[in-house]
C-alpha atoms as an extended CHARMM CRD file, in Angstrom:
* protein
*
        88  EXT
         1         1  UNK       CA             12.4190000000       -9.7700000000       -6.3620000000  PROA      1               0.0000000000
         2         2  UNK       CA             13.3810000000       -6.2530000000       -7.4340000000  PROA      2               0.0000000000
         3         3  UNK       CA             10.8820000000       -3.4910000000       -7.1070000000  PROA      3               0.0000000000
         4         4  UNK       CA             11.1260000000       -0.7230000000       -9.6850000000  PROA      4               0.0000000000
         5         5  UNK       CA             11.3050000000        2.8890000000       -8.4730000000  PROA      5               0.0000000000
         6         6  UNK       CA              7.9970000000        4.6630000000       -8.2430000000  PROA      6               0.0000000000
         7         7  UNK       CA              7.5810000000        7.0020000000      -11.2370000000  PROA      7               0.0000000000
         8         8  UNK       CA              4.2100000000        8.5020000000      -11.8350000000  PROA      8               0.0000000000
         9         9  UNK       CA              5.4540000000        9.7250000000      -15.2900000000  PROA      9               0.0000000000
        10        10  UNK       CA              3.2490000000       11.0790000000      -18.0340000000  PROA      10              0.0000000000
        11        11  UNK       CA              1.2500000000        7.9440000000      -18.6540000000  PROA      11              0.0000000000
        12        12  UNK       CA             -2.5210000000        8.2310000000      -18.4600000000  PROA      12              0.0000000000
        13        13  UNK       CA             -4.1680000000        7.0210000000      -15.3000000000  PROA      13              0.0000000000
        14        14  UNK       CA             -4.4540000000        7.9570000000      -11.6820000000  PROA      14              0.0000000000
        15        15  UNK       CA             -1.3960000000        8.4400000000       -9.5270000000  PROA      15              0.0000000000
        16        16  UNK       CA             -3.0640000000        6.7480000000       -6.5180000000  PROA      16              0.0000000000
        17        17  UNK       CA             -3.5480000000        3.5620000000       -8.5630000000  PROA      17              0.0000000000
        18        18  UNK       CA              0.2060000000        3.5000000000       -9.5390000000  PROA      18              0.0000000000
        19        19  UNK       CA              1.0610000000        4.2750000000       -6.0000000000  PROA      19              0.0000000000
        20        20  UNK       CA             -1.1010000000        1.4000000000       -4.6780000000  PROA      20              0.0000000000
        21        21  UNK       CA              0.3760000000       -0.9190000000       -7.3260000000  PROA      21              0.0000000000
        22        22  UNK       CA              3.9110000000        0.0470000000       -6.1290000000  PROA      22              0.0000000000
        23        23  UNK       CA              3.0460000000       -0.5700000000       -2.4890000000  PROA      23              0.0000000000
        24        24  UNK       CA              1.4160000000       -3.8700000000       -3.4720000000  PROA      24              0.0000000000
        25        25  UNK       CA              4.6730000000       -4.8490000000       -5.2130000000  PROA      25              0.0000000000
        26        26  UNK       CA              6.5090000000       -4.0390000000       -2.0150000000  PROA      26              0.0000000000
        27        27  UNK       CA              4.0520000000       -6.2070000000       -0.0430000000  PROA      27              0.0000000000
        28        28  UNK       CA              4.4250000000       -9.1330000000       -2.5390000000  PROA      28              0.0000000000
        29        29  UNK       CA              8.2890000000       -8.7710000000       -2.4440000000  PROA      29              0.0000000000
        30        30  UNK       CA              8.2670000000       -9.1120000000        1.3470000000  PROA      30              0.0000000000
        31        31  UNK       CA              9.6150000000       -5.6320000000        1.8600000000  PROA      31              0.0000000000
        32        32  UNK       CA              6.3930000000       -4.8650000000        3.8190000000  PROA      32              0.0000000000
        33        33  UNK       CA              5.7350000000       -8.2080000000        5.6560000000  PROA      33              0.0000000000
        34        34  UNK       CA              2.2970000000       -9.4040000000        6.9830000000  PROA      34              0.0000000000
        35        35  UNK       CA              1.1100000000       -7.9680000000       10.3270000000  PROA      35              0.0000000000
        36        36  UNK       CA              3.5530000000       -5.1020000000       10.1220000000  PROA      36              0.0000000000
        37        37  UNK       CA              2.2510000000       -1.4710000000       10.1350000000  PROA      37              0.0000000000
        38        38  UNK       CA              2.0600000000        0.3220000000        6.8590000000  PROA      38              0.0000000000
        39        39  UNK       CA              3.7910000000        3.7040000000        7.1160000000  PROA      39              0.0000000000
        40        40  UNK       CA              1.4160000000        6.4750000000        8.1060000000  PROA      40              0.0000000000
        41        41  UNK       CA             -0.4110000000        8.1760000000        5.2070000000  PROA      41              0.0000000000
        42        42  UNK       CA              1.4960000000       11.4910000000        5.7640000000  PROA      42              0.0000000000
        43        43  UNK       CA              4.7130000000        9.5600000000        5.6410000000  PROA      43              0.0000000000
        44        44  UNK       CA              3.6830000000        7.7070000000        2.4760000000  PROA      44              0.0000000000
        45        45  UNK       CA              2.7110000000       11.0360000000        0.9000000000  PROA      45              0.0000000000
        46        46  UNK       CA              6.1080000000       12.4110000000        1.6800000000  PROA      46              0.0000000000
        47        47  UNK       CA              7.9480000000        9.3130000000        0.5850000000  PROA      47              0.0000000000
        48        48  UNK       CA              6.0680000000        9.2190000000       -2.7440000000  PROA      48              0.0000000000
        49        49  UNK       CA              5.9560000000       12.9380000000       -3.3090000000  PROA      49              0.0000000000
        50        50  UNK       CA              2.1950000000       13.1330000000       -3.5400000000  PROA      50              0.0000000000
        51        51  UNK       CA             -0.5860000000       14.8550000000       -1.7590000000  PROA      51              0.0000000000
        52        52  UNK       CA             -2.0130000000       13.4230000000        1.4470000000  PROA      52              0.0000000000
        53        53  UNK       CA             -5.3460000000       12.8270000000       -0.4210000000  PROA      53              0.0000000000
        54        54  UNK       CA             -3.5680000000       10.7210000000       -2.9870000000  PROA      54              0.0000000000
        55        55  UNK       CA             -1.8370000000        8.6740000000       -0.2470000000  PROA      55              0.0000000000
        56        56  UNK       CA             -5.2350000000        8.1800000000        1.4660000000  PROA      56              0.0000000000
        57        57  UNK       CA             -6.8640000000        6.9960000000       -1.6900000000  PROA      57              0.0000000000
        58        58  UNK       CA             -3.9970000000        4.5830000000       -2.4540000000  PROA      58              0.0000000000
        59        59  UNK       CA             -4.3870000000        3.1720000000        1.0940000000  PROA      59              0.0000000000
        60        60  UNK       CA             -8.1290000000        2.8310000000        0.4480000000  PROA      60              0.0000000000
        61        61  UNK       CA             -7.4540000000        0.8910000000       -2.7400000000  PROA      61              0.0000000000
        62        62  UNK       CA             -5.0570000000       -1.3850000000       -0.9770000000  PROA      62              0.0000000000
        63        63  UNK       CA             -7.8190000000       -2.0790000000        1.6310000000  PROA      63              0.0000000000
        64        64  UNK       CA            -10.2640000000       -2.7610000000       -1.1190000000  PROA      64              0.0000000000
        65        65  UNK       CA             -7.8300000000       -5.2390000000       -2.7290000000  PROA      65              0.0000000000
        66        66  UNK       CA             -7.4350000000       -6.9810000000        0.7560000000  PROA      66              0.0000000000
        67        67  UNK       CA             -3.7740000000       -6.2140000000        1.0390000000  PROA      67              0.0000000000
        68        68  UNK       CA             -3.9660000000       -4.0030000000        4.1550000000  PROA      68              0.0000000000
        69        69  UNK       CA             -6.3120000000       -3.7960000000        7.1510000000  PROA      69              0.0000000000
        70        70  UNK       CA             -7.0540000000       -0.6110000000        9.0410000000  PROA      70              0.0000000000
        71        71  UNK       CA             -7.7620000000       -0.7420000000       12.7950000000  PROA      71              0.0000000000
        72        72  UNK       CA             -9.2450000000        2.3210000000       14.3100000000  PROA      72              0.0000000000
        73        73  UNK       CA             -6.8550000000        4.2370000000       16.5920000000  PROA      73              0.0000000000
        74        74  UNK       CA             -4.2110000000        1.5270000000       15.8070000000  PROA      74              0.0000000000
        75        75  UNK       CA             -3.1840000000        2.1140000000       12.2430000000  PROA      75              0.0000000000
        76        76  UNK       CA             -2.9970000000        0.2560000000        8.8560000000  PROA      76              0.0000000000
        77        77  UNK       CA             -1.3760000000       -3.1470000000        8.7670000000  PROA      77              0.0000000000
        78        78  UNK       CA             -0.2570000000       -5.4030000000        5.9730000000  PROA      78              0.0000000000
        79        79  UNK       CA             -2.8090000000       -8.2600000000        5.7870000000  PROA      79              0.0000000000
        80        80  UNK       CA             -1.7230000000      -11.9350000000        5.8420000000  PROA      80              0.0000000000
        81        81  UNK       CA             -3.4950000000      -13.2740000000        2.8170000000  PROA      81              0.0000000000
        82        82  UNK       CA             -2.4480000000      -16.8600000000        3.7970000000  PROA      82              0.0000000000
        83        83  UNK       CA             -4.9050000000      -16.5930000000        6.6830000000  PROA      83              0.0000000000
        84        84  UNK       CA             -7.7440000000      -15.9690000000        4.1900000000  PROA      84              0.0000000000
        85        85  UNK       CA             -6.6940000000      -18.7370000000        1.9370000000  PROA      85              0.0000000000
        86        86  UNK       CA             -5.9460000000      -21.4110000000        4.4910000000  PROA      86              0.0000000000
        87        87  UNK       CA             -7.9710000000      -20.2710000000        7.4540000000  PROA      87              0.0000000000
        88        88  UNK       CA             -4.9720000000      -20.0530000000        9.8550000000  PROA      88              0.0000000000
């Protein structure tokens, strides 16, 4: 699966939503596998060319979608959605 480049462009909407959608596509493509840490929010902000607040909001949205899990003092990790579906 090919993941298109992130391009916030001039289309209406919030950049954090497009960023979260792009990271979700990376997760679904296996580029960010289950149980592996998501890059730190500062690194994501730098990688995507956005503010730290935008990266934080994108991470929060991914958490709300159940795609990542944040463990205090440990970091944010890609969730294994198979565990939720099958109870493994």
